[in-house]
Residue frames as qw, qx, qy, qz and C-alpha x, y, z in Angstrom:
[[0.955, -0.195, 0.189, -0.117, 31.79, 191.39, 35.73],
 [0.303, -0.638, 0.669, 0.233, 35.13, 189.56, 35.73],
 [0.499, 0.390, -0.697, -0.336, 36.45, 187.27, 32.99],
 [0.887, -0.166, -0.281, -0.327, 35.31, 183.65, 33.35],
 [0.841, -0.006, -0.419, 0.343, 38.63, 182.39, 34.84],
 [0.431, -0.894, -0.063, 0.105, 39.17, 185.42, 37.08],
 [0.754, 0.184, -0.025, 0.630, 42.55, 186.06, 35.48],
 [0.136, 0.580, -0.076, 0.799, 44.00, 188.94, 37.36],
 [0.651, -0.681, -0.193, -0.276, 42.20, 188.25, 40.69],
 [0.258, 0.455, -0.654, 0.547, 44.27, 188.74, 43.78],
 [0.766, -0.494, -0.353, -0.213, 43.46, 186.74, 46.87],
 [0.054, 0.533, -0.610, 0.584, 44.92, 187.28, 50.40],
 [0.764, -0.371, -0.524, -0.067, 44.41, 184.51, 52.99],
 [0.141, -0.614, 0.464, -0.622, 44.75, 185.60, 56.64],
 [0.663, -0.200, -0.712, 0.114, 45.20, 182.91, 59.27],
 [0.535, -0.806, -0.211, -0.140, 44.55, 183.41, 62.99],
 [0.753, -0.438, -0.023, 0.491, 48.22, 183.37, 63.85],
 [0.086, -0.823, 0.158, 0.539, 49.08, 186.48, 61.80],
 [0.447, -0.057, 0.717, 0.532, 50.07, 184.50, 58.70],
 [0.481, 0.697, 0.106, -0.521, 49.17, 186.27, 55.42],
 [0.508, -0.038, 0.711, 0.485, 49.53, 184.64, 52.03],
 [0.377, 0.652, -0.022, -0.657, 48.94, 186.41, 48.70],
 [0.493, 0.101, 0.793, 0.345, 48.17, 184.70, 45.45],
 [0.353, 0.534, -0.124, -0.758, 47.20, 185.99, 41.98],
 [0.764, 0.346, 0.544, 0.021, 45.40, 184.16, 39.19],
 [0.086, 0.719, -0.427, -0.542, 47.62, 184.46, 36.12],
 [0.893, 0.433, -0.036, -0.115, 48.21, 182.94, 32.74],
 [0.901, 0.131, -0.030, 0.412, 51.39, 181.64, 31.29],
 [0.373, -0.850, 0.111, 0.355, 54.56, 183.45, 32.28],
 [0.205, -0.522, 0.603, 0.567, 56.59, 182.74, 29.19],
 [0.464, 0.329, -0.539, -0.621, 56.25, 181.63, 25.50],
 [0.676, -0.009, -0.656, -0.336, 53.80, 178.75, 25.05],
 [0.234, 0.009, -0.861, 0.452, 53.33, 178.16, 28.76],
 [0.522, -0.538, -0.407, -0.522, 50.37, 177.85, 30.98],
 [0.039, -0.271, 0.697, -0.663, 50.11, 178.52, 34.67],
 [0.221, -0.368, -0.899, 0.084, 47.74, 176.56, 36.89],
 [0.175, -0.555, -0.239, -0.777, 44.54, 178.57, 37.46],
 [0.673, -0.636, -0.376, -0.050, 43.42, 177.31, 40.89],
 [0.012, -0.736, 0.439, -0.515, 45.07, 179.17, 43.79],
 [0.822, -0.243, -0.495, 0.141, 46.66, 176.95, 46.41],
 [0.220, -0.768, 0.365, -0.478, 47.48, 178.12, 49.95],
 [0.749, -0.011, -0.618, 0.239, 49.69, 175.98, 52.01],
 [0.368, -0.732, 0.284, -0.498, 49.47, 176.44, 55.81],
 [0.600, 0.309, -0.714, 0.183, 52.09, 174.19, 57.35],
 [0.067, 0.193, -0.743, 0.637, 51.61, 174.58, 61.14],
 [0.219, -0.446, -0.867, 0.039, 48.81, 172.96, 63.11],
 [0.075, -0.539, -0.409, 0.733, 47.97, 176.34, 64.74],
 [0.180, 0.311, -0.296, -0.885, 47.38, 177.91, 61.28],
 [0.135, -0.107, -0.882, -0.438, 44.94, 175.10, 60.25],
 [0.157, 0.431, 0.706, -0.540, 41.90, 176.37, 62.03],
 [0.401, 0.780, 0.479, 0.033, 39.82, 178.95, 60.16],
 [0.371, -0.104, 0.239, 0.891, 41.08, 181.73, 57.87],
 [0.303, 0.788, 0.265, -0.466, 39.74, 184.76, 56.18],
 [0.554, 0.197, 0.539, 0.603, 39.98, 185.30, 52.47],
 [0.189, 0.772, 0.118, -0.595, 39.99, 188.73, 50.78],
 [0.589, 0.311, 0.587, 0.459, 39.62, 188.83, 47.03],
 [0.151, 0.639, -0.124, -0.743, 40.15, 191.80, 44.67],
 [0.697, 0.433, 0.560, 0.114, 38.51, 190.74, 41.31],
 [0.462, 0.098, 0.391, 0.790, 39.78, 192.04, 38.01],
 [0.011, -0.759, -0.502, -0.415, 36.72, 194.21, 37.84],
 [0.051, 0.478, -0.284, 0.829, 37.98, 196.11, 40.89],
 [0.691, -0.531, -0.124, -0.474, 35.32, 194.79, 43.31],
 [0.050, 0.411, -0.802, 0.431, 36.37, 193.58, 46.66],
 [0.819, -0.303, -0.343, -0.347, 34.97, 190.53, 48.54],
 [0.058, -0.471, 0.758, -0.448, 35.80, 189.29, 51.96],
 [0.833, -0.226, -0.428, -0.268, 34.95, 185.82, 53.35],
 [0.206, -0.555, 0.670, -0.447, 35.59, 184.78, 56.91],
 [0.710, -0.199, 0.598, -0.315, 35.64, 181.49, 58.80],
 [0.737, 0.458, -0.433, -0.243, 37.06, 179.57, 55.88],
 [0.847, -0.369, 0.381, -0.018, 37.95, 176.05, 56.97],
 [0.022, 0.655, -0.689, -0.310, 41.08, 174.52, 55.74],
 [0.274, -0.109, 0.946, 0.132, 41.63, 171.31, 53.76],
 [0.526, 0.565, 0.604, -0.197, 39.02, 172.00, 51.17],
 [0.248, 0.103, 0.512, 0.816, 38.72, 173.03, 47.51],
 [0.213, 0.678, 0.474, -0.520, 36.38, 175.97, 47.22],
 [0.295, 0.387, 0.512, 0.708, 34.98, 177.59, 44.08],
 [0.032, -0.564, -0.321, 0.760, 34.09, 181.24, 44.15],
 [0.306, 0.588, 0.535, 0.523, 32.08, 183.46, 41.92],
 [0.145, 0.119, -0.101, 0.977, 32.30, 187.14, 41.91],
 [0.376, -0.214, 0.037, -0.901, 29.49, 188.72, 43.98],
 [0.823, -0.203, -0.333, -0.413, 28.17, 185.30, 44.99],
 [0.467, -0.617, 0.584, -0.244, 30.86, 184.07, 47.38],
 [0.219, -0.246, 0.941, 0.074, 31.45, 180.32, 47.74],
 [0.721, 0.178, -0.215, -0.634, 29.36, 178.29, 45.23],
 [0.948, -0.019, -0.309, -0.074, 30.87, 174.95, 46.03],
 [0.197, -0.700, 0.639, -0.251, 33.21, 173.43, 48.70],
 [0.931, 0.064, -0.347, -0.090, 34.70, 169.94, 48.69],
 [0.648, -0.667, 0.368, 0.017, 36.76, 168.42, 51.50],
 [0.528, 0.567, -0.631, 0.043, 40.22, 167.24, 50.62],
 [0.910, -0.374, 0.140, -0.110, 40.88, 163.85, 52.18],
 [0.216, 0.710, -0.669, 0.048, 44.52, 163.02, 52.78],
 [0.962, -0.072, -0.252, -0.080, 45.48, 159.39, 52.94],
 [0.351, -0.757, 0.543, -0.092, 48.02, 158.00, 55.35]]
């Protein structure tokens, strides 16, 4: 099983337009620093905002693939359980 914060996990988001974004959960990168643990993927074009696929390689070495991920949401994943919560992000104008 992976550490509680999934430090070392690698996630690749694949959009329908061929866009691929890679992120890694990491801790601080220098003395007395801390990196933000949630991974954020920015998809700027309207065509890329449909559904996406997410591939995760957990620190334990296990692979997990999730498809039809909708955008503009904050999702929480758990190794071997997939999405355990999803909350929509509402943008104000």
